[in-house]
Each structure stands twice: as C-alpha cells, then as structure tokens.
N, C-alpha and C positions, 0 to 999 in steps of 0.2 A: 671814376668808377668807385663805389663803395666796395670794401674790403669784407670781408667776412665776420672780422670781429665787429667792425661798425655796424653791421647788419644786425648780427645779434645783440648789441647794446641797443640799438633803435626797438629791436622786438621786446627786449626786457623792460625798456622805457615805456612803450605804449601798452603791457600789461599794467605797470604803474598807475598810468594814467586813467585806463579804466577801472581799476582798483578804487582808486581816490574817488570818482567821478560814481560808482556804485554807492559808495559808503555816505557821499554828499546826498543822493539823488535815494533816499532811503524810500519804500515802496510802501504802500497805503495799508497794505495788509501784512499781517505776521502771521507765519506758519511755524512748523516743529517737524524737526528729523533727528532719529535715535538710531545709533549705526556702532556695530562693534569696531572695536580696534583691531582685532585678528583679522586673516583672511580665510578661506577655505578653498579646498577643491575638491568638488564632489560633495555629498551629502543629502540628508533629509534637514529642511528647516521648517519648523512646526511653530504656529503660534495661535492663540486663543484668544480672539478679538472680535468688537463689535465696531463696524463703519459709522462714519459721520453721515447724517442724510441731508441732503440740499442740492441744488442745482449750481454749478460753476466749481464743483470742489470734488477731490478725492483722497481717501484714505489710502495706504498701500503696506505692503509687505513683500520685500523684493531683496535679490545678490543684486551686486553691482561693482564692478572692475573701478575703483576708483583710484584712476590715474591722469595726469596732467596731459597724457598723449592720445586723447581723444579727437577725432571718432577712430583713429587707427586701432585703437586697440578696445573699442566698447564690447563688453562684457555683461549683458543684466537679463535675469530671469524675474518676470513679476508676477504679482497678485496685484491688481488695481480696481478697488471697489468704488465705482461712480456714484455719487451721493443722489442723483436725478433720477436713477433706476433705484425700484423696490426688488425688483427679481433677477439681479444680473452681477456677475463677475468676470470681468476682463483677465485676461492670461498674455502674456507676452514674452518674447525671449529677443532679445537686441543684439545684433553682432557686429563685427568689424563694418567700419562704414556707417555706423547708426541704421543699420537695415532692421527693420521690424516684421516679427511674425505675429500678429496680433489673432485674437481669436477670443468671441463672447461667447460664455456659456451660460445658460438660464438655470437659477437654483428654486427649488420649491420653498423657498423663504425670504424674508425679508434681512437683508444682512445689517441692517440699520436697526434693529427691533430688539436682537440678542446677540450672545457670544456664539459662536461657531468656531471649532477648529479647522485652519487651513495649513496645509502643507504644501511644500516645495520638494519634489524627488527628484535629485540631480544625479546620475550613473553618468558613464563616459558616454553610452548609445543612447541613451533615452534624457526627457524630461517628463515626469509627470507631476499633477497637480491633485490633490485631494481634498476634500471635504467630511470633516465630521467622519473619519476613518475609512472612505471609500472612493476610489477612483474616479475624477471627474473628465480628465483628459492627460492624453499623453503626445509627447511630440518624439518624432524617430526621424526625421528627415536629416539632410547632409548636413542643415544649419547647426544640430546640435554638436558635430564634431568642432566647429568652430569655438565652442564655449573652452577655451584653454588656459585662460588668465583667472588668478586668483581673485576672488570677489571678496567683500565686506556684507554680512546680512543687516539689511536697513529696516526701517519705516518712516513713513512719513504723513504729514497732511499738508497741502496746498491747493491752491485755486490755479490751474492753467490758463494761460492766454490764448485759449484756443475753444470758445463757446461752441463751434462745429461737432467738438469731440464730448466734452462736458456740461456744455451748457451756460446760459449766461449766468453770474454770480451775483445774485440780491445782498446788498451789504446789510440789510437789516435782519437777517438770519442770524448773522455773526454775533456772539461766539458760537463756534460749533465745535464736536470733541469728537475725536475718534480712542477708545477706549483699549489697551492690551493687557489681558492677564497673565501671562506666562509666554517665554518663548522657550525652545526645545532646540538642541543640534543634536544630529545623530550621524556619524562619521560613516562613509563608506566602505562597508567591511563584506566584499562578495563571500558567499559560501557560508557566512554566520548568522544564524536565527533569519531575520527577513532580509538579510543582506545589510542593513544598518543597524548601528549600536549606538544607545544613547550617551554621548560624552560630557552635555553639562545641559542645564536648564535653569532659568533664573525666573523666580515669582514677583519679582519687582516690589519685594517689600521695600527696596531702597534702591539708591542708583551706585550699582556695583562699577566703579569707575575704573576699576581694573581690565574690565570686559567691554564697555560702553563709554561711548560720546556722547555729546549734544552737537548737533549740526549748528553752525552760525554761517550761511551762505545764501547763495541765490544763485539764479542763472535765467538767461533772457527764455521768455516764453513761462516763467512763474512768477505770477503777479504777487508774489510775497515775499518778505525776509525770513529764515529760520532765524529763531534766537532762542536762546538756552531756557527762557523763562517759561515758554510754552512747550516744554517737555518736564512734565510734573509726575511726582509719585504721590498717589492719593490712596488709600486704605488699601495697598496691596495691588495696585494696578498703575500701569504708566497711561498718563493721558496727554494726549497729542492735541495741541489746541491750535484753533484758527481763528484771529480775532483781527481786531482793529488794531491801531498803532497807540491807542490809548489804554485799552480795557483787557491788560495782557493777562496770560497766566489762567488757571482754572477756578472761576467763580460760580460753577454749576451747583446744580443739586446733588445730594448722595448717588454715589452711582449703584444704579439698577442693575443686579445680576438674574435676571429671571429668565428661564425657557419658555419661549410663548409659543413655540412651533409644534404642530402636532407632529408624530410620527409619519413617514410614509414608506412604501416598498420600493426599494431601490430595484432588486432584481428577482424573478422567480424562474425556477427550472424545473422541469419534468423528468422525472426517472419511470421505471415500469409501473411502481404501486406507491408513488408518491410522489409530493411537490415540495421542493424547498423554496422558502421567501426570505429573503435578509432585508432587515430595516433600516433606516437611517438612525436609529437611536435606541438605547434598550428601551423594551417595552413591558408592560404592566401583565405578568401571566394569568392572570383571570379573565382579562379580555382577549389575550392573544392565543390563549388555548381554549375559546368558545369557537367550536366549529360552525355556529348560527352567524359568526364574522365573515364566514368565508363563503363563495360559491364558484364553482367551478362548472361551466355550463356543461351538460348532460352528464354528470356523472355527480356520485354521491361520497362525499366528504364522512371518512369514519371517525378520524380522531384527529385533533390538533395537540402538538407538542412544543412547546418554546426548550431551546437547547441551551446549552448551558452559558453561552455567550449572551443569553438575552436579548440577543436581534435577529437570531433565527428560527424560524418556525417551520416543522415538518409535518404537512398535511397527508394523512395515509389516505390513499384512494385505490380503490380496487380497479383491475383490468383496464391503466391508462397505456397508451400507443405512445410509447417513447420516440417515433418518428413526425409524431405530431405537435404542434402548438396549441394549446389550450386558452380559452378566456378565462382570465380569473378576475373575480371582483372580491375586495376588500374595504371593511369598514369596521367604526364601532372601535378601532385601536387605540387603546390610552399608552401615554408616557408613564414613568415613572413618580413624575412630581405631583403635589397635592396644590389644589385641585388639579386634576389632570388634563391636559391637552388631547383632544378624542381626533382620531384620524377621521375623515370625512369620506364618501364613496371613491377609491381608484380601482381602475378597471385596465388591465394589461393583457397581455400574451406572455405566455410563458416561452423559454428559451428549449429547443430541444438539446439534449444531451447528446455527444459521442457516443456512437455503437462499437461494441465489442464483435472482434478485439480491434482496438485503434493501433491503425498503420498509417503514418505519417511520411512521406516523401521530403525527408529534410532538404531546404534549399531546391525543391524540384516543383514540377506542376502537378504532379498525382497522375498516376496511371493504376488501372486494374482495380484492386482494394484501396488502393493507397491515396491518403487524402494530400492536395497540394498545400504548401508552405506559405504561411504567412508571417508578419510581423505582430508579435504580441500586444495585444491592447484589452483593456479590463473587460470590455463588453463582450469579446472572444471567447472561444473554448478551448485555442490552444494558438501558441506562436513562438516565437524566436525573440531574444534581444540581443542586440550586436550581430556583428560575422558579416561576412562578405560571400556571396552565391558564387561558386565557379561551376561551370557546365563544362563536361569531358566531350570532345569530339564524337558523334554515333559510332564511329568507325573504333573507338577504345573498347578493347575487350578486357572485360571485367571476368576473374576467375572465380572459383568455388561457391557459384550459386547461379541458379535458374533467373535472377531479378536483377538482369544487368544494368535495366534503365534508371532503377532506384539509385544505384552505384556512379551513374553518370551525370547526376548534379548531387553537390554537396556544400555544406554550409562550414565555412574557415573563420576562425577565431570568433566563435560565438563566445556569449558568456553565459546566459539564461535558456531554459527551455521550461514551458508552462504549461500544462494541460488540466483542464477542469474534471476534477472527478468526484465522486461520491465518496463519501470517507469508507476506507476500508484497506485489504490489502490486493496488492497488482504485483504480478509476474512484467518486468520492465526489461526488453532487449534494446541494445544500441546495436546499429549497425555501421561497420567502418571498413573504408580500404584506403590504403596508403597509396594515392595516384600522383604524390608531388615530390618526395624525396626517396632516395635508394641508398639513405644511411640511417644507422639505427641509431644516431645521435642527433638525428636533426629534429623530431618530433616527441615528447613526453609531456601526459597530461593527467591531472586527476580529474575524477567526476565525482561530485556530489549529490545527494538526493535528499530533500526532506532534512538538508542540514547536516546528515552523515556520510563520510566517505565511504563511496560504494565501489569505486574501481580506482587503483591507487597505480602510478607509475605508467600509463597506458600507454603504451609503445608500437602502433600498429603493424609495422615493419618487422620488427624483432617475433610479435605473436603469429606473424601469417610467414613464418619460417623464413627471413630476409627477403620476400618479395614483394614488388609493387603489384597494384591493379589486383590484388589478391584481398578476397572477403573476410573480416575478423568480426563476429558478432558476439558479443557479452550480455549475459543476463544476469539480472537479480531478481532472486525469486522473494514472493511475500513481502513487497515494500509496502510498508502504512502511509498513509493518508490520511491526516485527521483535521486538516484544516480547509479542505475542498480543493485544493490545485495540488498538482505534483509538481515539485520545484526542482529542477535540473540543474547543476551550476558546474561549469566546465572551468578550472584554472589550469592555464600553461604553465608547465615548467621548463621545456625547451620548445623553443616554435609556439606554434599556435593550434591549439585544439580543433578537432574537423571532425563532423556527423554526416552520414548519408541517409540514415534513417532511424525511425525511432517505433517501437512496436509494444504495444501494453495490452495484458490478459489479465482477465478476473482471478484470484487467487481466494477458493473458500479457506477461512483460518478454523474451522470447526473441524471436526473428526468423529466419526460414530463410534462408540466403544462402551461397553459397559465396564470397563477396567480404568475410565479419568474418573479421579476424583469429582465432585460435585460441585459447581462453582455459587458461590453463594453471598461474595460481596465485592466490590471494586477495589484497588489498591495501585496507589502510586508506585510502578517499578519497571525498569528497564532490562533489556539484555544486550549488549552491543561488545562487541561488533556484530553486525546479523545481515548477511549469511557470514562463518567464522571460518578460520582454518589456521591451528588446529583448537585455539583459545578462544574464549570468551568472559565476559564478565556481566554478574547479575547485581544492580545495584538498587536500592532502598534506604528507606527512612525510618526511622521508630521513633514515635513520639514518646514512647517510656519502655521500660525493659519490659521483653516480650520472649515467649519460648516460638523460635523462628527453625522451619522444616521445609525445605527446598527439594525437591525430587525431581528425576527425569522420566520423561516416559518415550519411545517411539511413536511412529507415526499410525501403527497398530492399536495404540494407547495401553502397551505391555510397559510394565514398570522395568526401568535400565538401572538406576542408581540413586542413592540418596545422598546430596550434597554436603548438607549440615542439618543436624537436630540438637541443636543448644537454645540457651536462654542468652540473648543477646542485651546489651547496655542501649541507651538513648543515643539516637544520632545518626548519619550517614553510614551505611555498609557496604562494603563491595566483596563479593564471593568471586574468586578466579576459578575459571573450568577449563580443563583440557579435553578433547575429544579424541585424542590421540589413537586409545585402544578401540576407538568405533567406527562403525561403518559410515560411509557418508550418507546424507540424505536428511529427512525432515526429522526433527523432535520437538517434545514440548517439555517447556521447565513449568513446575507447579508450585506456588508459596503458601504456607498456611503460616499465618501469625495467629497464635495463643490458639484459641478453637475456630479460628475463621479461615476460610479455604478462599481464596481469591483467584482473579482471572490467571489464564495459561498466558504463556507465552510461548508464540511458534519462534522456531531456528532452525537455520538449515547451515549443516555443515557441508561443507564442499572442500573436498581434497584437490 
C-alpha cells in the first residue's frame, strides 16, 4: 500500500503536470485581473467603473479569499456585470463548498455606457450592495455568517465557458474593455459616522505595486488566460482588456467619461404636509424646484424645494393623509451636466411614514399599539441588523410594567437599529429587562445614536436594583435626526447588548417667548454631550477674528447666564459649561457672532 508521504508526493507531481499542461495549452483569449496584495475582514469596497458590453463576457468587482484550500474555505462577494444585458447587475455571495447565493437586479441605466459608482458593504451581520450612493439589495441570511475568511479586493474581465449564463462569445467583437476610474476601501468602524471610515483610495494615475498586483492565472471554466499586459493604466484609469492572443493591451479610442443617464426618483415618502423625494444623482435646481414638473393626484403642490444635498426635493402639499399612499408623477428634471440629461415621465406610489408615537416590539410579533419587528432593509421604514431573537415562556413574570408581553421577546447581541424619520428632534426611549443573568458583571453595553454616545455602561441588572425580570426604561430627550434615518448602535462591553422595545415621540424644538432673541442666520456649532450631567461643551469655528457672545436661557425664555462676551481669534473654539448650580430641565444656548444672532441649541440637563 502507498504510504502518506508517497501519496503527498503524487499529489504534488500531478499539480506540477497540470500546471505544465496549462502553460503549454495556452487559451485562445487573454483577459486581465487586478487584485490587492492585502486582505480585509469587513468594510465597504467602492469602485467607479464602466463595464464591457458584449455577449459571452463579464466585468467584475468583488472580494475573494485567495487560498489553495478551495472549495472548503471559499468566501466571495461579487458584483458581476454581464455584457449581454443592458439593464442588469448580478450580485452573489459564495460560501464554503462553493455554494452560490445569486440574485439579479435590474437597474435604470446601461452599465456599459457610462461610469457608475458600485459598492459592497460587508458587516458581520449583512452584505449590502449600493449603486450611486443608495442601496439596491441586502443579504442578511445565515450564509452571511459563513464569511469568516479574509479576502482580497479584485476586479477582472473574462469570458466564462458557460453560454447559458453569459451567452456565446463572438470573437469579432474583440477587443473589449472594462474601465475603472478609482477604488476606495472603508474600514468597518461601527458607531463611527455611517459605521465605515475611509482608509485609502487609489485614483489609478499609476500602478501602486505595494497595494496591487496583476493576475497571471486561469481556471477551468475561464476561456482566457490573465496576462499582465491586459491590465493597463491610461489617462488616469485602469483598463482591463479582453483580447485575442495577438492584439493584446489597450489599443482603443480615448476614454470617454460622460454622463449619459437621466436622473430618476429612487423613492418618495409622504408626510402630513409634504412629500420627500430622493433622486439618483444631483439635479438642476431650476427644474427640480419647478412645481409644474410634479403631479400628486387629487392634490395641489404649493412649492418645491431642493435640499442641500442636491438630490432631495421637498414638495409642500396641504392636508395630506399620512396613512395613505399617493400617486406621484415627475418629469422634466435635468441633471447638472451640459447639455443636461432630462428625466422622462416617472409614475410611482409614495411610501407611508410611521405614525407617532412609534412603538416597536423589538424581537417580537407586536401587539396593542406596538409594531412587529423586522430585519432592516433599505426599502423599509424600520428594522434591526444583527442579533438573535429570544422568546420567554408565557408563564414568565415581568415586573415593573403593565406591558409584560413586550418584554417576553427580546433581541440579544444586536448591532444596529434604524428608523426612518423626518429630520427633526425626537424623544427616544429604550426598554430593557435582564432575563438572562443574575450577576452585575455579566452584561454591560453602550448605546450610540446618530454617532453620539447617549447611554454609557448600561447595566440593566444593577439599574433594576439587582433584580431579574425587572423593567428598566431609559429616555434620551430631543435627539436630533438630520439625515432621514435614526441610527442606533449597540456596543457590547461585557456580554451582549439586549433590547425589548423602542418608543419614539416627537419633540418640538421651539418655545414661544418674547424674551428669546430673534434668530436671523444659521451657523455651524454644536453642544455636546446632550443631555448632560453636569457639564457640556460648546464648539464652533471662526473664519476670522470676531466678538462672540454666548448666553443661556431657561425653557420659559428667561435669561439665566452669560457664558462669554469677548473677541476671539480665528480657528476652532470650545467653551466648557457646568450646570451644577442649576435645576435639571430644558435650557437653550444662544450664540452671537459680531452683530449676527444665530439659531439656538436646545440642551437637557439631567441630574
């Protein structure tokens, strides 16, 4: 019998023979692949690219665990654009055993005609694919948990030997090219910004050989060899070429980078007196603010305003019913290029918003006035990311509440919770009960909202007076939402975070009083932490030397204290304020720069 060493030698010999045969039997076509030298675990991988058109080929941007131990360790996340389709992008997650999870998504543009921004957003509990800054599709299935190996970031062009998938290749169309303008990598940083932080970007002005390498391999099912000559840097772009074996490299025309796609409405949402619309790209203010370009059936549109992002339009409409979906018709909107691309007629139904007070049975099926829970997706109004649902027996007694059913279901080890809200200020209550541990050292966690720490070192068992199954509710007042989505992030310190319910109420930010100064100009400044106990900070930036006056008023508009009144130099400034001598409650800070009074900041002092 053959011993293990002999078997191993035979395997090595067979691999060597196969490599020699592959070298001798070079393939008819030559493709290209570009790949990072480093590997990554989680993050956002972003590219601006224009794919190659033609049956029988594909252009890609993906992550791949580059290991010889496949398929046992296969981990891959794909964006694959098939050349035979003019309106489709294919997404895929491939897990151990080379198991595919493919989905095709129709897009409202031809990916071969112009550059678009594509990204893969990979977190421990989900993978989301975005196009031009908005989410197209999200996977949250159990197979996402199998993405445990560190992949490289790659892109390639090749002709698969699967005509039933990509169509037959016509050699007469060669050479064809996929163009890549830039690539960015964002590190996964939960709780910071949008949970991803830009680590590096490459504009492809040249080949950064410390970051990237060119592929020189092939595989069964790939009708081309990858060669270094077919990954070309040209005029600030990376060009991946698919050619025959003779006319290799890039011999095409000058690279055309022109927007040929008209804008379109990604979504529209109805509120009590207005409609918010989000466009696929920045739009022209003149056409975007022309009310004649919109129709809301059976309603009169009084005004249209383009918001600061140049992609969101607010339509003022009287007497809307927020419980109803309305038919919205939009047309004639231009983008910003010259000459502009003009949007044709688009008809859609508006999405109904959540009604206040918003009450969510986290991890539960909902009852009474509480909404049932759901996994977050970009087309939904609310939902969670990560975590495991735990249901307590009906016989479990929950104390310190008259809503026991809400606390018999909970979400453990969640990462994020997101709720769509109109920009404004809200009172947010989180509902907890320690149903798992009877130790003060078993579960401690922090809660962030909109990027700021709102609850530090939450210890439910301790706050309940060392009692299990005892309800604890924590409220944060006047939380500001400025991007249309309330983002909550839960970070475990010891053990896993847990939540049973969420309540959200509207919080008016203005007070009626003749004592308050008149606000005449906006100004970028902030007060944090908020709520505070007992100290908080006021931060602002001066572009030149100015006299600065900061005053404090109580909730009735009565003057309380002048913090500073002095001339200050240009630059960043921070004023520290302690409220030890004040009663707890709501206060307002005002700031005056020179002779200009700016908007006030509401702050809550909690003892």
